[in-house]
C-alpha positions as a LaTeX table, in Angstrom:
\begin{tabular}{lrrr}
\hline
Residue & $x$ (\AA) & $y$ (\AA) & $z$ (\AA) \\
\hline
Met1 & 19.39 & 12.03 & 9.93 \\
His2 & 16.04 & 13.51 & 10.85 \\
Phe3 & 13.17 & 12.60 & 8.58 \\
Met4 & 10.01 & 14.63 & 8.50 \\
Ile5 & 6.77 & 13.35 & 7.11 \\
Lys6 & 4.37 & 16.11 & 6.15 \\
Lys7 & 0.95 & 15.71 & 7.72 \\
Leu8 & $-2.08$ & 17.20 & 5.95 \\
His9 & $-5.67$ & 17.46 & 7.11 \\
Leu10 & $-7.95$ & 17.31 & 4.07 \\
Gln11 & $-11.68$ & 17.99 & 4.25 \\
Gly12 & $-14.60$ & 19.12 & 2.13 \\
Ser13 & $-15.84$ & 17.97 & $-1.25$ \\
Ala14 & $-13.74$ & 15.57 & $-3.33$ \\
Lys15 & $-12.45$ & 18.53 & $-5.37$ \\
Glu16 & $-11.56$ & 20.49 & $-2.20$ \\
Ile17 & $-9.83$ & 17.48 & $-0.62$ \\
Gly18 & $-7.75$ & 17.11 & $-3.79$ \\
Phe19 & $-6.94$ & 20.81 & $-3.98$ \\
Leu20 & $-5.61$ & 20.85 & $-0.41$ \\
His21 & $-3.52$ & 17.73 & $-1.14$ \\
Gly22 & $-2.09$ & 19.30 & $-4.31$ \\
Ser23 & $-1.45$ & 22.78 & $-2.94$ \\
Gln24 & $-0.14$ & 21.88 & 0.54 \\
Gly25 & 1.67 & 18.77 & $-0.70$ \\
Lys26 & 2.92 & 20.33 & $-3.92$ \\
Gln27 & 6.58 & 19.50 & $-3.29$ \\
Glu28 & 5.76 & 15.85 & $-2.57$ \\
Val29 & 3.58 & 15.64 & $-5.70$ \\
Met30 & 6.45 & 17.07 & $-7.77$ \\
Asn31 & 8.88 & 14.59 & $-6.19$ \\
Ser32 & 6.55 & 11.71 & $-7.13$ \\
Leu33 & 6.24 & 12.92 & $-10.73$ \\
Lys34 & 10.00 & 13.20 & $-11.04$ \\
Ala35 & 10.65 & 9.78 & $-9.51$ \\
Tyr36 & 8.15 & 7.94 & $-11.72$ \\
Glu37 & 9.14 & 9.74 & $-14.89$ \\
Arg38 & 12.66 & 8.47 & $-14.23$ \\
Leu39 & 11.59 & 4.92 & $-13.27$ \\
Phe40 & 9.40 & 4.50 & $-16.35$ \\
Tyr41 & 12.23 & 5.68 & $-18.53$ \\
Val42 & 14.98 & 3.60 & $-16.92$ \\
Ala43 & 12.98 & 0.35 & $-16.64$ \\
Lys44 & 10.65 & 0.61 & $-19.61$ \\
Lys45 & 12.21 & 3.14 & $-21.97$ \\
Met46 & 8.78 & 4.75 & $-21.71$ \\
Ser47 & 8.37 & 8.51 & $-21.94$ \\
Trp48 & 6.10 & 10.32 & $-19.51$ \\
Gln49 & 3.81 & 11.18 & $-22.43$ \\
Glu50 & 3.43 & 7.48 & $-23.27$ \\
Ala51 & 2.74 & 6.72 & $-19.61$ \\
Arg52 & 0.02 & 9.40 & $-19.59$ \\
Glu53 & $-1.61$ & 7.86 & $-22.65$ \\
His54 & $-1.54$ & 4.51 & $-20.88$ \\
Ser55 & $-3.25$ & 5.90 & $-17.79$ \\
Leu56 & $-6.09$ & 7.41 & $-19.85$ \\
Leu57 & $-7.18$ & 3.90 & $-20.84$ \\
His58 & $-8.55$ & 3.54 & $-17.28$ \\
Leu59 & $-10.57$ & 6.77 & $-17.30$ \\
Asn60 & $-13.85$ & 5.31 & $-18.49$ \\
Ala61 & $-13.85$ & 2.57 & $-15.83$ \\
Ile62 & $-12.96$ & 5.02 & $-13.02$ \\
Glu63 & $-15.77$ & 7.41 & $-13.99$ \\
Lys64 & $-18.30$ & 4.57 & $-13.61$ \\
Tyr65 & $-16.68$ & 3.21 & $-10.43$ \\
Asp66 & $-16.46$ & 6.36 & $-8.34$ \\
Phe67 & $-16.66$ & 9.77 & $-9.97$ \\
Gln68 & $-15.44$ & 11.46 & $-6.79$ \\
Met69 & $-12.04$ & 9.88 & $-7.38$ \\
Ile70 & $-11.85$ & 11.77 & $-10.69$ \\
Glu71 & $-12.79$ & 15.00 & $-8.92$ \\
Glu72 & $-10.20$ & 14.45 & $-6.20$ \\
Met73 & $-7.46$ & 13.84 & $-8.80$ \\
Glu74 & $-8.59$ & 16.97 & $-10.68$ \\
Gly75 & $-8.31$ & 18.90 & $-7.42$ \\
Ile76 & $-4.76$ & 17.64 & $-6.81$ \\
Ala77 & $-3.73$ & 18.65 & $-10.35$ \\
Glu78 & $-5.22$ & 22.11 & $-9.87$ \\
Gly79 & $-3.63$ & 22.54 & $-6.43$ \\
Ala80 & $-0.19$ & 21.42 & $-7.60$ \\
Gly81 & $-0.37$ & 23.26 & $-10.94$ \\
Val82 & 0.04 & 20.15 & $-13.10$ \\
Asp83 & $-2.18$ & 18.36 & $-15.63$ \\
Phe84 & $-4.95$ & 15.97 & $-14.58$ \\
Glu85 & $-3.24$ & 13.28 & $-16.72$ \\
Asp86 & $-0.08$ & 13.62 & $-14.61$ \\
Ile87 & $-2.02$ & 12.79 & $-11.43$ \\
Leu88 & $-3.97$ & 10.00 & $-13.14$ \\
Thr89 & $-0.63$ & 8.50 & $-14.24$ \\
Leu90 & 0.67 & 8.48 & $-10.65$ \\
Asn91 & $-2.48$ & 6.65 & $-9.54$ \\
Ala92 & $-2.13$ & 4.13 & $-12.37$ \\
Arg93 & 1.60 & 3.73 & $-11.84$ \\
Ser94 & 1.34 & 0.08 & $-10.78$ \\
Glu95 & $-0.54$ & $-0.81$ & $-13.96$ \\
Ile96 & 2.11 & 0.93 & $-16.06$ \\
Ala97 & 4.98 & $-0.65$ & $-14.11$ \\
Leu98 & 3.42 & $-4.10$ & $-14.36$ \\
Thr99 & 2.72 & $-4.14$ & $-18.08$ \\
Asn100 & 4.79 & $-6.28$ & $-20.35$ \\
Ile101 & 6.81 & $-3.60$ & $-22.12$ \\
Gly102 & 10.36 & $-3.48$ & $-20.79$ \\
Glu103 & 11.31 & $-4.54$ & $-17.29$ \\
Val104 & 8.63 & $-5.08$ & $-14.67$ \\
Phe105 & 9.33 & $-3.54$ & $-11.30$ \\
Ser106 & 7.28 & $-3.15$ & $-8.17$ \\
Asp107 & 7.32 & $-2.14$ & $-4.56$ \\
Gly108 & 8.16 & $-4.90$ & $-2.12$ \\
Cys109 & 6.67 & $-5.24$ & 1.33 \\
Thr110 & 5.96 & $-7.64$ & 4.16 \\
Ser111 & 2.50 & $-7.59$ & 5.78 \\
Met112 & 1.64 & $-9.25$ & 9.09 \\
Ala113 & $-1.60$ & $-9.49$ & 11.04 \\
Val114 & $-2.72$ & $-11.04$ & 14.33 \\
Ser115 & $-6.24$ & $-11.14$ & 15.74 \\
Ser116 & $-8.64$ & $-13.38$ & 17.65 \\
Pro117 & $-8.30$ & $-16.21$ & 18.73 \\
Ile118 & $-4.62$ & $-15.42$ & 19.40 \\
Ile119 & $-5.09$ & $-11.97$ & 20.91 \\
Lys120 & $-8.19$ & $-9.94$ & 21.64 \\
Asp121 & $-7.15$ & $-6.90$ & 19.58 \\
Thr122 & $-6.92$ & $-6.82$ & 15.79 \\
Ile123 & $-3.45$ & $-5.61$ & 14.80 \\
Ile124 & $-2.06$ & $-5.34$ & 11.27 \\
Gly125 & 1.23 & $-3.94$ & 10.06 \\
Gln126 & 3.70 & $-3.84$ & 7.23 \\
Thr127 & 6.94 & $-2.58$ & 5.83 \\
Trp128 & 6.71 & $-0.66$ & 2.55 \\
Asp129 & 9.80 & $-1.19$ & 0.41 \\
Trp130 & 10.41 & 1.02 & $-2.57$ \\
Thr131 & 12.94 & 3.21 & $-4.31$ \\
Ala132 & 14.82 & 5.42 & $-1.81$ \\
Ser133 & 13.89 & 8.69 & $-3.52$ \\
Gln134 & 10.24 & 8.19 & $-2.56$ \\
Lys135 & 11.05 & 9.01 & 1.08 \\
Asn136 & 10.80 & 12.62 & $-0.10$ \\
Ser137 & 7.31 & 12.05 & $-1.49$ \\
Leu138 & 5.63 & 10.66 & 1.62 \\
Leu139 & 2.52 & 12.32 & 3.02 \\
Leu140 & 0.49 & 11.45 & 6.10 \\
Leu141 & $-3.12$ & 12.32 & 5.28 \\
Asp142 & $-6.21$ & 12.70 & 7.45 \\
Ile143 & $-9.12$ & 12.71 & 5.02 \\
Glu144 & $-12.52$ & 13.91 & 6.17 \\
Ala145 & $-14.89$ & 13.37 & 3.26 \\
Lys146 & $-18.63$ & 13.95 & 3.42 \\
Asn147 & $-19.87$ & 10.37 & 2.98 \\
Ala148 & $-17.00$ & 8.18 & 4.09 \\
Pro149 & $-15.32$ & 7.29 & 7.38 \\
Leu150 & $-12.44$ & 9.49 & 8.55 \\
Ile151 & $-9.31$ & 8.05 & 6.88 \\
Thr152 & $-5.72$ & 8.12 & 8.13 \\
Met153 & $-3.35$ & 7.10 & 5.35 \\
Val154 & 0.33 & 7.17 & 4.45 \\
Thr155 & 0.78 & 7.77 & 0.74 \\
Glu156 & 3.03 & 9.19 & $-1.95$ \\
Gly157 & 2.34 & 12.76 & $-3.10$ \\
Gly158 & $-0.45$ & 12.77 & $-5.69$ \\
Ile159 & $-1.66$ & 9.21 & $-5.01$ \\
Ile160 & $-5.13$ & 9.04 & $-3.46$ \\
Gly161 & $-5.09$ & 5.50 & $-2.07$ \\
Lys162 & $-2.49$ & 3.63 & $-0.05$ \\
Ile163 & $-1.89$ & 2.09 & 3.38 \\
Gly164 & $-3.98$ & 3.12 & 6.37 \\
Phe165 & $-7.11$ & 2.72 & 8.47 \\
Asn166 & $-10.38$ & 4.50 & 9.10 \\
Ser167 & $-12.75$ & 5.52 & 11.90 \\
Ala168 & $-15.04$ & 2.56 & 11.13 \\
Gly169 & $-12.24$ & 0.16 & 12.11 \\
Val170 & $-11.25$ & $-0.96$ & 8.60 \\
Gly171 & $-7.48$ & $-1.16$ & 8.06 \\
Phe172 & $-5.51$ & $-1.96$ & 4.96 \\
Cys173 & $-2.06$ & $-3.31$ & 4.07 \\
Leu174 & $-0.90$ & $-3.92$ & 0.51 \\
Asn175 & 1.61 & $-6.17$ & $-1.21$ \\
Ala176 & 2.51 & $-5.64$ & $-4.84$ \\
Leu177 & 2.38 & $-8.69$ & $-7.11$ \\
Val178 & 4.20 & $-8.71$ & $-10.42$ \\
Thr179 & 2.27 & $-10.56$ & $-13.11$ \\
Asp180 & 1.95 & $-10.69$ & $-16.87$ \\
Lys181 & $-1.66$ & $-9.54$ & $-17.31$ \\
Gly182 & $-3.70$ & $-6.42$ & $-16.79$ \\
Thr183 & $-6.89$ & $-4.74$ & $-18.01$ \\
Asn184 & $-8.20$ & $-1.18$ & $-18.41$ \\
Lys185 & $-10.37$ & $-1.41$ & $-15.30$ \\
Ile186 & $-9.71$ & 0.23 & $-11.91$ \\
Pro187 & $-6.04$ & 0.92 & $-11.02$ \\
Leu188 & $-4.86$ & $-0.78$ & $-7.84$ \\
His189 & $-4.26$ & 2.46 & $-5.92$ \\
Leu190 & $-7.88$ & 3.50 & $-6.46$ \\
Gly191 & $-8.96$ & 0.06 & $-5.22$ \\
Tyr192 & $-6.88$ & 0.72 & $-2.08$ \\
Arg193 & $-8.80$ & 3.96 & $-1.52$ \\
Ala194 & $-12.14$ & 2.21 & $-2.10$ \\
Val195 & $-11.23$ & $-0.20$ & 0.73 \\
Leu196 & $-10.46$ & 2.71 & 3.06 \\
Asn197 & $-13.76$ & 4.37 & 2.10 \\
Ser198 & $-15.61$ & 1.28 & 3.42 \\
Tyr199 & $-17.48$ & 0.75 & 6.69 \\
Ser200 & $-16.83$ & $-3.02$ & 6.92 \\
Gln201 & $-14.74$ & $-5.83$ & 5.47 \\
Ala202 & $-17.70$ & $-7.04$ & 3.47 \\
Glu203 & $-18.19$ & $-3.65$ & 1.83 \\
Ala204 & $-14.46$ & $-3.34$ & 1.11 \\
Ile205 & $-14.34$ & $-6.76$ & $-0.56$ \\
Ser206 & $-17.35$ & $-5.99$ & $-2.75$ \\
Lys207 & $-15.34$ & $-3.12$ & $-4.28$ \\
Ile208 & $-12.36$ & $-5.25$ & $-5.33$ \\
Ser209 & $-14.02$ & $-8.53$ & $-6.35$ \\
Asn210 & $-15.46$ & $-9.70$ & $-9.68$ \\
Gly211 & $-12.56$ & $-8.57$ & $-11.81$ \\
Gln212 & $-13.08$ & $-4.86$ & $-11.07$ \\
Ile213 & $-9.35$ & $-4.23$ & $-10.48$ \\
Ala214 & $-7.01$ & $-3.78$ & $-13.47$ \\
Ala215 & $-3.90$ & $-5.56$ & $-12.15$ \\
Ser216 & $-3.01$ & $-8.12$ & $-9.49$ \\
Gly217 & $-2.19$ & $-7.23$ & $-5.91$ \\
Asn218 & $-2.53$ & $-8.50$ & $-2.39$ \\
Phe219 & $-5.07$ & $-6.81$ & $-0.12$ \\
Leu220 & $-4.78$ & $-7.55$ & 3.61 \\
Ile221 & $-7.95$ & $-6.13$ & 5.18 \\
Gly222 & $-8.46$ & $-5.96$ & 8.93 \\
Tyr223 & $-11.65$ & $-4.92$ & 10.63 \\
Asp224 & $-12.78$ & $-4.27$ & 14.19 \\
Asp225 & $-16.44$ & $-3.37$ & 14.75 \\
Gly226 & $-15.78$ & $-1.37$ & 17.91 \\
Asn227 & $-17.51$ & $-3.96$ & 20.12 \\
Gly228 & $-14.48$ & $-6.18$ & 20.58 \\
Asn229 & $-15.08$ & $-8.27$ & 17.47 \\
Gly230 & $-12.32$ & $-8.26$ & 14.88 \\
Met231 & $-10.93$ & $-10.28$ & 12.03 \\
Thr232 & $-8.27$ & $-10.09$ & 9.34 \\
Val233 & $-8.53$ & $-11.52$ & 5.83 \\
Asn234 & $-6.03$ & $-11.69$ & 3.05 \\
Leu235 & $-7.16$ & $-11.47$ & $-0.57$ \\
Glu236 & $-5.09$ & $-11.98$ & $-3.65$ \\
Val237 & $-6.86$ & $-9.80$ & $-6.17$ \\
Ser238 & $-6.58$ & $-10.11$ & $-9.94$ \\
Pro239 & $-8.44$ & $-8.84$ & $-13.02$ \\
Phe240 & $-9.96$ & $-12.35$ & $-13.19$ \\
Gly241 & $-11.30$ & $-12.60$ & $-9.65$ \\
Ile242 & $-10.06$ & $-12.94$ & $-6.08$ \\
Asp243 & $-9.07$ & $-15.65$ & $-3.64$ \\
Tyr244 & $-8.64$ & $-15.78$ & 0.14 \\
Val245 & $-5.20$ & $-16.91$ & 1.25 \\
Gly246 & $-4.41$ & $-18.23$ & 4.74 \\
Gly247 & $-5.46$ & $-16.82$ & 8.06 \\
Asp248 & $-7.86$ & $-19.22$ & 9.74 \\
Asp249 & $-5.68$ & $-19.46$ & 12.86 \\
Gly250 & $-5.86$ & $-15.79$ & 13.75 \\
Trp251 & $-2.69$ & $-14.69$ & 12.01 \\
Leu252 & $-1.63$ & $-13.79$ & 8.46 \\
Thr253 & 1.47 & $-12.86$ & 6.53 \\
His254 & 2.04 & $-11.92$ & 2.91 \\
Thr255 & 4.92 & $-10.68$ & 0.75 \\
Asn256 & 5.26 & $-10.23$ & $-3.01$ \\
His257 & 4.41 & $-13.49$ & $-4.71$ \\
Ile258 & 1.15 & $-15.21$ & $-5.60$ \\
Cys259 & 0.15 & $-17.94$ & $-3.13$ \\
Ser260 & $-3.29$ & $-18.83$ & $-4.48$ \\
Asn261 & $-3.52$ & $-21.72$ & $-6.91$ \\
Val262 & $-6.75$ & $-20.23$ & $-8.22$ \\
Ile263 & $-5.09$ & $-16.92$ & $-9.14$ \\
Lys264 & $-2.12$ & $-18.78$ & $-10.66$ \\
Gln265 & $-4.47$ & $-20.33$ & $-13.21$ \\
Tyr266 & $-5.15$ & $-16.88$ & $-14.67$ \\
Val267 & $-1.93$ & $-14.91$ & $-14.30$ \\
Asn268 & 1.75 & $-15.78$ & $-14.18$ \\
Asp269 & 3.92 & $-14.55$ & $-11.34$ \\
Val270 & 6.88 & $-12.83$ & $-12.98$ \\
Asn271 & 8.61 & $-11.63$ & $-9.82$ \\
Asp272 & 12.03 & $-13.04$ & $-10.66$ \\
Val273 & 13.48 & $-12.52$ & $-7.18$ \\
Arg274 & 10.67 & $-14.33$ & $-5.44$ \\
Phe275 & 12.78 & $-17.28$ & $-4.26$ \\
Glu276 & 15.64 & $-15.32$ & $-2.71$ \\
Asp277 & 13.55 & $-12.40$ & $-1.51$ \\
Ser278 & 9.74 & $-12.61$ & $-1.34$ \\
Ile279 & 9.35 & $-16.27$ & $-0.36$ \\
Leu280 & 12.16 & $-16.04$ & 2.22 \\
Arg281 & 10.62 & $-12.94$ & 3.80 \\
Lys282 & 7.26 & $-14.71$ & 4.01 \\
Lys283 & 8.84 & $-17.78$ & 5.64 \\
Arg284 & 10.60 & $-15.54$ & 8.13 \\
Ala285 & 7.40 & $-13.60$ & 8.93 \\
Asp286 & 5.57 & $-16.91$ & 9.49 \\
Gln287 & 8.40 & $-18.12$ & 11.71 \\
Leu288 & 8.43 & $-14.95$ & 13.86 \\
Ile289 & 4.69 & $-15.16$ & 14.52 \\
Lys290 & 4.82 & $-18.91$ & 15.25 \\
Ala291 & 7.77 & $-18.38$ & 17.63 \\
Ser292 & 5.86 & $-15.75$ & 19.60 \\
Ile293 & 2.78 & $-18.00$ & 19.79 \\
Ala294 & 4.89 & $-21.00$ & 20.85 \\
Ala295 & 6.57 & $-18.93$ & 23.57 \\
Lys296 & 3.10 & $-17.84$ & 24.75 \\
Glu297 & 4.34 & $-14.27$ & 24.89 \\
Pro298 & 1.87 & $-11.39$ & 24.77 \\
Ile299 & 1.59 & $-10.11$ & 21.20 \\
Asn300 & 1.09 & $-6.35$ & 20.93 \\
Glu301 & 2.37 & $-3.32$ & 19.01 \\
Gln302 & 5.85 & $-3.75$ & 20.51 \\
Thr303 & 5.99 & $-7.32$ & 19.18 \\
Phe304 & 5.11 & $-5.98$ & 15.73 \\
Glu305 & 7.90 & $-3.38$ & 16.06 \\
Arg306 & 10.37 & $-6.20$ & 16.64 \\
Trp307 & 9.02 & $-8.28$ & 13.75 \\
Leu308 & 9.04 & $-5.41$ & 11.25 \\
Ser309 & 12.60 & $-4.49$ & 12.30 \\
Asp310 & 13.91 & $-8.02$ & 11.63 \\
Thr311 & 17.13 & $-8.15$ & 9.59 \\
Leu312 & 17.68 & $-11.90$ & 9.08 \\
Asn313 & 18.95 & $-12.41$ & 5.49 \\
Lys314 & 19.78 & $-8.72$ & 5.14 \\
Pro315 & 19.59 & $-6.95$ & 2.64 \\
Ser316 & 16.59 & $-9.10$ & 1.58 \\
Ser317 & 15.18 & $-9.04$ & 5.11 \\
Ile318 & 11.74 & $-7.99$ & 6.37 \\
Asn319 & 13.34 & $-4.65$ & 7.27 \\
His320 & 14.69 & $-4.32$ & 3.74 \\
Phe321 & 17.98 & $-2.76$ & 2.70 \\
Glu322 & 19.09 & $-1.77$ & $-0.77$ \\
Asn323 & 20.79 & $-4.49$ & $-2.78$ \\
Glu324 & 23.84 & $-2.73$ & $-4.23$ \\
Asn325 & 24.05 & $-5.16$ & $-7.17$ \\
Ala326 & 20.48 & $-4.76$ & $-8.40$ \\
Pro327 & 19.59 & $-2.54$ & $-11.37$ \\
Glu328 & 18.34 & 0.94 & $-10.41$ \\
Tyr329 & 14.62 & 0.16 & $-10.73$ \\
Arg330 & 15.09 & $-2.90$ & $-8.48$ \\
Lys331 & 16.98 & $-1.15$ & $-5.70$ \\
Val332 & 14.37 & $-1.14$ & $-2.96$ \\
Glu333 & 14.60 & $-0.48$ & 0.74 \\
Thr334 & 12.10 & $-0.12$ & 3.57 \\
Ile335 & 10.77 & 3.42 & 3.21 \\
Phe336 & 8.38 & 3.19 & 6.13 \\
Ser337 & 6.84 & 0.67 & 8.52 \\
Ile338 & 3.38 & 1.01 & 10.02 \\
Ile339 & 1.49 & $-0.84$ & 12.77 \\
Met340 & $-2.28$ & $-0.36$ & 13.13 \\
Asn341 & $-4.26$ & $-1.47$ & 16.17 \\
Leu342 & $-7.76$ & $-1.44$ & 14.68 \\
Ser343 & $-9.45$ & $-2.23$ & 18.00 \\
Glu344 & $-7.99$ & 0.94 & 19.50 \\
Arg345 & $-8.10$ & 2.93 & 16.23 \\
Arg346 & $-4.47$ & 3.94 & 16.60 \\
Ala347 & $-1.30$ & 3.52 & 14.58 \\
Leu348 & 2.47 & 3.77 & 14.90 \\
Leu349 & 4.75 & 4.83 & 12.06 \\
Arg350 & 8.48 & 4.77 & 11.41 \\
Val351 & 10.03 & 6.38 & 8.36 \\
Gly352 & 13.26 & 4.67 & 7.29 \\
Gln353 & 14.86 & 1.53 & 8.68 \\
Glu354 & 15.96 & 2.74 & 12.11 \\
Gly355 & 14.71 & 4.80 & 15.00 \\
Thr356 & 11.51 & 4.61 & 16.97 \\
Phe357 & 7.93 & 4.06 & 15.93 \\
Glu358 & 5.87 & 7.17 & 16.69 \\
Glu359 & 2.14 & 7.34 & 17.31 \\
Ile360 & 0.57 & 8.87 & 14.19 \\
Asp361 & $-1.68$ & 11.30 & 16.05 \\
Asn362 & 1.15 & 13.25 & 17.58 \\
Ile363 & 3.68 & 12.82 & 14.79 \\
Ser364 & 5.51 & 15.98 & 13.90 \\
Ala365 & 8.83 & 14.51 & 12.92 \\
Val366 & 9.97 & 10.95 & 12.49 \\
Thr367 & 13.57 & 10.26 & 13.34 \\
Met368 & 15.73 & 8.31 & 10.99 \\
\hline
\end{tabular}
């Protein structure tokens, strides 16, 4: 099966960037709306109208945080011919999915990073595991805004922040965390975009610290300054503050459970498949990196391709396959995998679980 990912070049004011996203990615936006309306209903017995009301609770905080994000979401709504509240709801979908009503559900993923002192480049990568229908919502965006670095990002139609890197050498991987507490502050996906709008790790971290983010999530942030200096850090972020986890040896991994004892004091991890899925994937990711280091083999993008394709413990493997026995809102599989070499400002992407990784710049179609 041949899988296309639509690539859009967005530039101009925040409103114009949004309008291009909404008009040229209209089908993908519609697919996202349909998928989340169904997920909220199946897992939470929540109507789309209720979800919209939920998302509006964040409006005040977003306006103070970055008004251009509001304008960009307005532009998407206009371009796609839907309501602003519909687009806001997509961007607050993690907060809605992670609230206490009904079943909690979340995207899975495995993030891995290697940098100095192990290798001279700074390379980060991840699988993104989610409900299969969202393959039809994927967009590859190049965003050229007036006062931000050039951003390359893979996202779901209508969502303005996700996984990617920018021309300043900042790169970002995410891991969802399922917890029992949230606030009305900034939705996670807008925090992801704030990271990609940043010119350094320090700037990125200032935008997600001090309880600014409404729910808990894991932010793996890599940075290369263009002069051969690079580093990766891993932050577990919560509405009650942040904590660094791991990574002093030049490598990092993270999956979908809380590792920080500090964060655990404030929120409870309610990912009920963490032992047979998230923790096992993390142990396997650690093992793969340690094995490559022990073998003294060169670690590069091809090594990451092998790691992210790993199927030990399938279906709950790093390259994740759908668990037939899980309820619908828990059936997740690897939708795409991405590898970003921040030192060289280049990335490789694979949609689906098989086939080759393609360089993002010359992607027209991704085989699956």
